[in-house]
N, C-alpha and C positions, 0 to 999 in steps of 0.2 A: 504494500500500500504506500502511496505517496501522501505524506502528512503536510498539510498547510494549516497553520503557521506555527513554527517554532517560536516566533517572537511573542505570541500570546502566552505560551508556556513560560518563557524567560521572564517576561514582565511580571507574571504571577509569582514565580519563585523568588524574584528580587524583593517582593513585598512580604512573602511568606516563605522564609528560607527553609523551614521544615518540609516544604512540599517539593523541593528541588529533586531529591533522589527519586521519589515516586514518579514525578513527571518525566524525568529522564528515562526511567525504566519503561513507563508507558510508551513514550516516543519510540524507543528502541524496539519494543515488542510490536507496536503498531506498524512501524516502518518495514519490518521484516515479515509481516503477516500477509496472507493471501485470502482474506475473508470474502465469502460470496453471499453471506446472509447474517442476520442477527444471531442465528443458531451457531454459526462459526465463531462469531465474536464471543458468545457465551461459553464456548469451550475454553477460552482463555480468560475471560472476565465474566464469571458466572452471574454477577449481579448487574450486568449492563442492562439498561432499560431503554425501550423505545418510547419516545414521546413525540407529540406534535407541537409545533410552534403555532402562534396565532395565525400566521400566514399559511399554515398547512404543511410546512416542511417537516419531513420525517427526521428526527434527531435521535442520537443515542447518548445516554448519560452514563458516564463511568464513575465509579467510586474511586477516589484517589487518596493516598496517604492514610490507609486504615479507616476509610469511610469518613475522613475529616473534610475532604473537599470533593467537589463535583466538576468533572470535565464534560462539556457539552460539545458534541461534534455532529456534523452532517456527513454521513458515509455514503459515497456513491460506489456501490459494489461493482457496477458495470464498468466504471473507469478506474477502479482500484485507487480511489481518492478519498482522503479524510480531510475535511475542512473543520479545524478546531474553531468553534464559535466563541467559547468562553471557558474560563476556569473560575470557579466561585467557591466561597466559603458556604457552609450549610445555611447560614443566615441569609446570605445573598440569594442562594438558590431558592430557599423557602419563600422569599418575597415574590418570586415569579416574574420579575421584570425581564428576564432572559427569554421568556416566551413571546415577547412582543415583536 
């Protein structure tokens, strides 16, 4: 899979240094994956969830850092492309603004 954008991950771990190792591991695993469905993703990340944005985009939410953070991405299985939309704390995630 091709992961866009590492910058979002970097920006987050600069603010939350305890997330750096987990985000780097997620990036490495995702970059080397060849997922073709959410079921494939769940073989690696059992708690990955499919959600819809307000605009109807199908997104995948990953638990990061021992379930301390949430990584939200749009995965295009047909293009082997992951577009990282956001990395959030639980509080930010629960506010739901990321769905807009």
